[in-house]
N, C-alpha and C positions, 0 to 999 in steps of 0.2 A: 489225538488232540490233547488229552490229559495224561500226564505221565503217571506211572504207578509209583506210589510212595512206599518207602520201605516200612515194614511193620504195620501196614494198614490192610483193611479188608474192605472191598468195595460194596459189600452187602451191609447196608446200614439199617436193616429191618429191626434189629434189636433196639437201637437208639430211637428210631422213629416210634416204635411201639411204646417205649418208656415215656416219650414226650406226649404221645396221645393220652396216656394214662395221667401224666402230670397235669396237662392242660385241663382235663376234666375235673380232677380233684382240686387244683389250685384256683382255677379261673371259671369253672363251670361251663367250659366251651368244648364242643365236640370237634375233633380233628380227624382227617382221613388221609391215607397215603395218596399222594398225587400220582395218578395213573400215567402221566407223561414223563418219559425219561428225560434227563438233563434239564429238569425244571426244578423249582423250589420243592422241597421234600414233602411238606404237609400242607393241606388246605383245610380251612374251616368249613365244616359241613354246610352251614347256613349262610356262608359268605365266601365264595371261592376266590375273592380278591384279597382275602386275609391268608397269608402264607407264613409258614415257619420253615426256616432253613436250620437243619440240625447238624451238629458235629460231635462225634464221640471222641473226647479227649483221652489221653493215656496217662494223665498224672494220677497220682494216688492222693487221697485226702483232700485238703484244702488248697486250691490253686494259689491263693494269695499268700500262702506260707510255703510254697514250693518254688524256690528261686530258679531252678532249672527250666521251669515253664513260664512263670509270670515275669521274669526279667529278660526273656528272649528278645524283646523288641529293642533292647539297648537304648531306651529313651530316658533312663535314669529313674524310673518309677515302675511299679508292677502294672502289667496290662493283661487284658484278655484280647485275643486277636482273631480277626476274620480274614480269610484269604481274599486278596484283591479280586480274584476271579468271581467272587460272590457279590461284589459291589453292585452289579446290575440290578439286583433285587430292590435296591434303595435309590435308584436313579429315576427321575421323572420321565426321561426319554432314553430309549435304548436303540441300538442298531440291531435290526432283525433282517437277515438276508439283504444286507446293504441298503436298507431303508430305515429311516428314523420312525420309531413307533412309540406312542404314548404308553406308559406303564401305569395302569390304574391302581396297582398294588403298592406303589413305592412308599406310601405313608402308612401302610398297614402291616407290612411284613416284619416279622421279628426273627432274631437269630438266637439260637440256644446251643450252648456247648455243655457237655457233661464230663465228669471225670470218669475214670475207668470202670468203677463199680456202681455208678449212679448215686453215690452218696452226696454229690454236689451237682447242682444245675445252675448255670449262669445264663441269664436272659438279658439280651440287649434289645431295647425297644427302638422302633423306627425313628422316634423323635430324638433319640441319642445318636443314632447312626448318621442322621442327616444334619446334625448340629455341628457346624464347623468349629465351635469352641470346645466341643467334647471329643471330636474325631482327631486322632493323631495318626499320621501316616508313617509307616516304618518299613524297613527292608532288612530282612535277616534270614538266616538259614534255620528252618524249623528242625525239631528233633527227628522228624520222619523223612528227611530229604537231605541231599548233599548239595543242593543248589539254593542260592539266595532267591527269595521271593518278596513281593510287595504285599503289605498287610494294612488293614484298618485296625488300629489299636485303641483301647479304651481303658480308662482308670477304673479302679474298684468302686469309687464313689458314684460313678456314672452308670453303673449296671445293677441289676438285681441278682443277688447271690442267695440261693436256697440251699440249705444244708439238711440232710436227712437226720432227724433226731427222734428217737423212739418211734420209728416207723412213719413219721410225718415230715413233709418238707416245710421248713421254717425259714422265713425270709431273714437273712442275716442283718442284725442291727449294726449301725455304724457307731 
């Protein structure tokens, strides 16, 4: 069903563990690995309707200063991008085994993408993902594939960017 992307590793344990640590330090919340395959990556320990989908990016340094990554969407401005196949996590209703099912997590789930060495973590909140004034749909060939894909794209000012400075993640000021 899912094609193998070049230069990727399907074991995302390392990035999941980093985000578990980040969430505890930054937000004071405990996350755990989702035991179910092909579901959202992480769940909040005290509220399993709160999920976190994580992606380990492969850019170095600051995404917003790396044109080969932030300008991929060809929208004329820098973006961070979520693969369209992940959009189901922010839909109120989803198809599940050919039946429409209510998704109680759709306004709680967040998306997190990191750079290669975890010195930058970008967080997209559900209020941003579901806001049609902030969501930009795009179609492009990502750096890890040879085929064009559909994406949800977001501007820098609409997301939270944390940079690792002196061993602590600091929210980037605009």
